[in-house]
N, C-alpha and C positions, 0 to 999 in steps of 0.2 A: 769355291776352292775345292770342295769335295769332288765335283765332277772332274776337275783337272787332275787331281791325284788318282782318281779311279781310272781315267784314261791312260795315265802313266803307269798303271799296274801297282798302285799303292806303295811307293818307295818308303822304306822304313825311316829314312833320314832325308830331310829336305833343307835347302838353304834359301833364305829370303834375302834378296838384294834390296837394300834400303838406302835412299839418299837423304832421308829426313823430310822429303816432300809429302804432300797429302796422300798421293796415290800409293806410294810404296810404304808409307807409315800405316795407312789403313790396312794394307795387305799384311804387314807385320802383326798388327793387332788381331786380325782374323786368324792368322797362322798361330799366334800365341794361344788363342782359344783352344785350338786342337792340340797344341803342345801340352797345355795343362791337363786336358783329358787323356792324352797319351794314345789316343786311337782315332782313326777315321774309318767309319763303317766297320768297326770291329778289327781293323788292321792297325798294328802298332805304328806310331810315328813319333819322331822327335824332330825339333826344328832348331837349326842354327841360323846365324845371320852374318852378313858381311856388309860393311860400309866402305865404299871406294871413294877416296879423295883424289880428284883429278888434278888438284893444284892449279886450277885455271882461274880462280877468283881469290881476291884478297879475303882472308878470314876463313878459307875453306877448311883448314885444319880444325878450327874451333867448332864449326858446324858439324864436321865429321865426329869429333869427340863427343859433342852433346848428343848426337844421334845414337852413338854406341851406348851411352848411359841410358837413354830412353829404352832402347831395345833390351838391355839387361834388366831394367825394371819391369818390362813386359814378361820377363821369364824366359826369353830365348837364350840358348846356350849351346856352344860358346858363341860369342859375338866377336868377329874379327874386324880390324881396321886395316885396309890395304891402301897404300899410297902408290900412285902410278905416275909415270912420265908419259905425257901425250906427245908422241912424235908426229911430225908432219908426214902425211901419206900422199898428198896430192889430190885427195878427194874431199877436202874441206875439214874444218875443225870438229864439226859434229861427228863425222864418220871416224875421224882419228880418235876422238874421245870414246866413241862406242867400241872401237876395236880394243883399246886399252882396257876399258871396263870389262868387256866380255872375257878377255884373257885373264884378268884378275879373278872374275867370278868362277871360271872353269878351274883355275888353280886352287881356289879356296874349296870348291866342291870336291876336287880330287883329294886334297889334304884331309878334309873332314869326313870323307866317305859318303857324300850326299848323292842320292840318285836323281834328284831334281833340283833345279834352280828356279825360284819363283820371282817373276818380274811383275811390276805394278802397272803395266800399260792398260789404258782404259779404252772404251769405245770412242771417246773423243780423240785419243791418240791415233786410233785406227782410221778414223774419218780424215784427220789431217794428213796421214800418210798417203791415203788414196788420192786426196786432192792434190798433194804435191807431186805425186807420180803422174797424174793427169796433166798438170801444168807443164811438166818437163817432157811430155810426149813419150813416156816410158811404155814398156810393153806389158803383157798380161801379168807376168810375175810381179812387177812392181805395183801394178794396180791391185793385185791380190792382197797387198798390205802385209801385216805381221801375222804369222801363224800362231794359233793358240798353243801349239806345241812344236818345238823343233829341237830334236835331240833331247838334252836334259832341260832345255829352257821351256818353262811353262808360263803362260799368261792367263791366270784365272780371272782377271778383271776385264777382259776384252768385251764383256757384255754389260759392264757398269759404266754409267756416266761419271764424269769428273766430280760433279756436285755430290754424288753419292759417296765418294771417298771422303769428301769434306765432312759429310754428315757422320760417317763412321768415326772420324777423328774427334768430332765434337762429342759424340756419345761416349767415347772412351776417355775423354778429358785430355786429349793429346793436342799439342800446339805445334803444327807442322811448320817446317821451313819453306819459304816460297822463293824459289830460285829466280833471281833477277834476270837470268838469261831467257827465261820463259816469256818475258815481255820486252826483250831487247829487239828493236826493229832491225838490227843488223843481221838477224837470223831469219831465213825464209820461213822456218816452222813457227817462229814467234809471230811473224806478220800474219801468217795463216790463222793462228790461234786468236790473236787479239783483234784483227781487222776483218779478215776474209770470212771466217765461219759465222761471226755475228751478222755480217751483212747478208750472207746467203740465207740465214734463218729469217732475217727481217724481210727480204725481198721474195723469197720462195715459200716462206711459211715454216713452221716447226717440223722437225723430223728429218732435216737434211743430214745430220750426223748419223742417224740410224740408217738412212738410205745408203749413205756412202759405206758404212760398215757392212751392210747387207751385200752391197756390190762386191766388196772384198771377199766375203765368204763364198759367193757364187764363183768368182774368178779363181779362187784357190782350187776349187774342184776342177775347173777347166784347165788351169795351168798344170796341176798335178797329172792329169790325164795326158796332156800333150808332152810333158816332160818324160813320162813313162814310155810313151811311144817313141820319142826321140832317142832315149837311152837305148832302147832295143835296136832301133835302126843303126845307131852309131856303133854299137857293139858288133853288129853284123857286117859293117862296112870298113871299119878302121884297120889299117895296116901299120905296123910299127917298124921303125928303123933305129939305128943306133943314135941318131940325133934328132928325131922328130916322129911325126906320123903323117900318113897320107890317106886320102879318100879317093875311090874311083870316081872320076869326073862324071861319067854318064849316069851312074847310079844316083849320085847326089842331085844331078840336074832333074831327074825324074821324080824326086820327092815333092810332095805338096809344099808350098812356100812356108807354112807354119812349122813343118818339120825340117825343111832345108836350112832355115836360119838357125834353128836350135842345134842341128847336127854340126854346123860350122862353128857355133859358139862352143860346143862341147869339145871339138878338136882343139880350139884355141886354149881352153882350160886344161885339156889333157897334157899339153906341153908346157904348162906353167904360166899361161897368160891370165888376164883378168876378163871379166864379162864385157864384151864389146858393146858399145852403143849401137843404135839402129843404123846410123850413118856408116859406121865402119863395117857392120855386117852387110849392108847393101854393097859396099865397095868390094868386099870379098866375094859375095855372091855373084857380082857382075863378071867375075873371071870365068864363070861357067858358060857365059853367053858367047865366048870366043870372039868378042868384038873389042878392038882396041888392045890395051896393054894386057900382058900375061902376068903382070905383077913385078915385084912383090907389093902387096898391100900390107901396111903396118897396122897391127892390132894392139890394144892396150896390154901392158905387161911385157913389152919387148918381144912380141911374136910377129913373124912375117908369114904370109901365105901367098903362094904363087901357083900358077898352072904350069905343069910340065907336060909338053905336047910332043908330037912327032919330031924326031931329030931332023934338023935341016930346015924347018920352017922358021920364018922370020919371028913369029911370036915366041918360039922356043928360045931363039937366040937372046931375046930380051930377058926371058925368065932365067936362062942359064948364066947370064952375065953376072960375074961375082960382084956383089955389093960390098962397099967398104965395111970391114968388120964382120962380114957374114962368112960362115963356113962354105966350103965348096959344095955346089949342087951336083949330084951324080949325073953323069952324062950318058947318052945312049938311047936307042929306040925303045928299050924296055921301060922307059919312063912315060910312055904314051898314056894320056888320059888321067893324070894324077893331079889332085889338089893337095899340095904339100904344105905342111905347117911346121915351123921351126921356132924355137925359143933362143934368144940371144942374151948373153949375160950382161951386155952393155947396151944402152939405148942406141937405136939406129938413127942415123941422120940423113 
């Protein structure tokens, strides 16, 4: 934890997120050690904690209340209990719970004046994340797993195995809560944890989890480098209108594929969309080849992208045709060579 706080610039006040499970409870115990000392490497520090009740399981309120009491006994102060409503987002229950939890953590950190939020993810969690990303055919950013630091979020235990957090709890005399969802075969992550990872260790030998986590660390560097390049290219290419953005078709076509796809994804995000999957990105990128349809291609988050070409050409007529519920597309020869992105308030059909 010392290294994580040092990398974050030694925030004077930190917030521990704790579910009562072994990983986050072990993290709370380690944080409490520094809280009692009042310093980290000579820098003053105080530690607060928050328990988030997602209300997704029977008895969750009781588990949350017991966890609050344990954290208070450890000496963390103040300890907040936040109850959240998990709304359906279309990306699955785990993603919805994560979004609700992170919103609650950020709100608690703002209220308590905390410069960092400590999360208890371990090396095992990182390995499972990479394996799930690989199984889903995700790109570099997904395979890079969880970052040790992202904004205020810090993950000091990414180098620790899950069994080590159990040992910390045992040494500290703590009785962690074991979330039944972690072994529920209804969840892909649970199946990965209970069935897939042990099988890989059995068939390939020990060290699979460490290798997957090491892969994530390497890919994080690669992904960061590509994202930095793509951000610079996008900033130099994007043109803004009252109702969207457009990119010069020829310039985007000349980009290397790794940057071209990222620039298209950035344009979609810029107008309020969500991260497109590879299939949708391929469909949008195909517009640059001037073969077949000029669009529109629908991207997640109610974003459409189309190619606006020379006036009078057949492909432009298709692109300029007003789609139900879409705003008017500007007409005229001045639209030559544009890849146009627009966001719509209601889903397109």
